[in-house]
Phi, psi and omega in degrees: 000135179292158179241143176245123181255128186235138176243126189242134175260131173254107191230157169251324182274176180288151179291158184281150179211139178244139180272119182270354178275128184292128179275141183284346178290150177238164181235137183298333178297333181295334183281344185248013165061229187282123179257130175294127182286118175228074182069012170293323178235128180283136177274158171238187186293337184255326186239128176242124181269124181262314181220160176214155174232132182232138168230186183296323189250357183205165176217135176241124181245127177265120187236179175290352177260334185150242183232143170241125176255123171250132177244126187253144168234094186291330181298323182256003179055048182225162176213164175228160187221137171228130177254135168254112186244121178281146181260126178058035178265158176250103177235098181238158180302329184290337182258019171272136173238128175277103189259005181234189179296133182252135180236123176293144180226139172237142174215157185255123183211136177053045175064025175211155179274131182242133180258138173207199181205166172236158179217153183274340184212140177233145172233125174262109183286136173053048173301325164231160183307122179062027177228125176256153177245116183254126180240132186198183176237137180281185184296337179266005177086012180276138178290133180219162170211148178236158167250129178251109185259108180277163176308131184098345176275157182233109181299336178292345177282341179290118186218136182210163175221165176250133178249152182062030181203154171265150179231149176218123177262119185217121180052045176065028176228146184248125169263124179245120187222122171263203185300317179229329181278147178205152170213161188241125182248115177279168180298137183285160169284146175219132183207158177277137187291331187281331183224007180061022177295130180287136178240130178287136181220145180231151168280140173237133177240127180265183186292343177271008182066026172273149179245149172209182181251145171242120181257139190271001180204169181285144178217019190302331184266000182234163173271124182257131176254125174249118189238092175299134184226154168262113184290323184210135175211144181210147167280145181213126178158187180246211187267000178242199183284130178229124186238122170271126181250336181198155176203150177215146176249128184259012182099338178235318184234147171261126180250130185229135176225168180169212177211156187217147172251009184271123176288335180259026175301130185290124179242162179211125178258111180281355179075201177057036176082008180297145172297135181208123171238111191268358183221154178289131183257331185227197179292322170224139172239152171290149169230153174226127181241147175230122175243144174274179186281005169257013178068019175277137176286123183258323187204138177209120184219147164284160170212113181170173177246209187272000180259213180254109185242131184221128170269131179255342184198157171223159174211137181225142171207145177057235185261007187235150173228131183246139174240151173213159181172223183217158180210141170256000178290151181252253185281000178266351180287132188284079178282153177222124177255109181282354179079195182064223182265011182295138172291137179207128171235117188267358181228153178282122185278340181219198179289325175227131177240153166287160171222156172223134179220159179231131171250146171274122186290334181280311182270344184061026179268144175279110187262340183203133176206115186227146166287156166214120180173178178240215187269008177229208183272138180219131183227128172265131183257333184207156179220144174220133179239127184247021183079353180237317182222157176247123180248136181227140173225159182184211188220141180221143171253002184272142177263002185232037176299151168291122179239153179222123176260109182282352181072195178067024180087003179296145175298139178208128173233113189270351182226154178284137186251338184234183175302317168224146177237159166284163172221153179230134177236146174225119178249146175276177178296339175275006177070010174286146181279112185262336183204131178210118185218147165288158169216112178172136178224124180218162178256001182219145179290351178273352179290143178231119182244144175204159177241130183228005175220136175215129183203181187220152170262186185292343178270005180067022167283138185263139178233141166234124187239133178201242189261335186215128187265133171228155179238130183235147169273143173218153184271000000 
């Protein structure tokens, strides 16, 4: 029997969100690069912060575990976090070398003046035996790091994982995605230091979701440089707020979704019957972008009605791509009923409803788009498609959701238990609703439960990860 793993957040405050659109404001700290931590960040028993880099929209902290990335959205007073944690690494204050220009810094804190410094480049000696970790900024000011593998070092010992984020390894590229922040890591460059000979290297991911490198030839007598790089990055948007919430690469095309308040958001109609909405209809509209592997824009469309519409996630396999999120639009939201046994709700049941839709990747046609919700607010946070079923999870304040008990020992909760509960949906390839359940147990009406991540490993076991882990059987 398959297993579904769910992570549930029990919260009083609003959920975290990171703004992926680069803000034009700058911060003077950004100009002075790595700052030596001198009580700027308090340490705890497990994590010690050595250096930090701050800009207006992000913060990078170098710790004894690896890296902590903070992404800020000041307009909404929210942030998101992704940790890159090395496994069995040695990162101590004693093995840091300041390899760049050093600038003294003074700041006033707790009624006293504190002295520290910044540096442009750091080298962590022997993070693994005979392997150094070099951290620096390139000529354009982008944060980078290299691994320098000296003779006697083994690049296969370099091992890391991502915390507070989901990862997907596809065609030797890693997608790292937290609740709202995400980045895409292409295969790094690897070359011999003495003659710049290129060495083939691959990412390997094990069953614990740890990553390491696989090198295709011997390099024991030479110094090997492994240089992770971002092959392509671009700003995309209009003159208002534009948020990227999810993206996936299928080996040929990069698919990107999110939501925008920009009336001049760049769109492109490829023709040939493709779904196309060329103008902003509401306060926020969903967008879907398609880029080819030469980074050319192939298709860009709005999707939305006259309300506030937001896509929170996408999932693609085979010929289909699914989006999910929330909408406050009513009869203006572009619903599509494919008929047959497909689940379809053509009207918004409350002030905010979840939605699920399917596009055909070949024809780019919108084949299915349905509301899902009750008489209160309902938000879908994530979707996963495994070529057989479509899984959706989210949060509901409604007490009258459509529920389906498939029987056979499947977990089923037919009523809402808290102020808000999580919900789980399972649709078949015919788009019929096969399973729909609340998930939440509380002792107080003030408890708020929700599910915001759902994904699968290669064995098709399903995981939802957040603050508290539970395991459910499903049919």
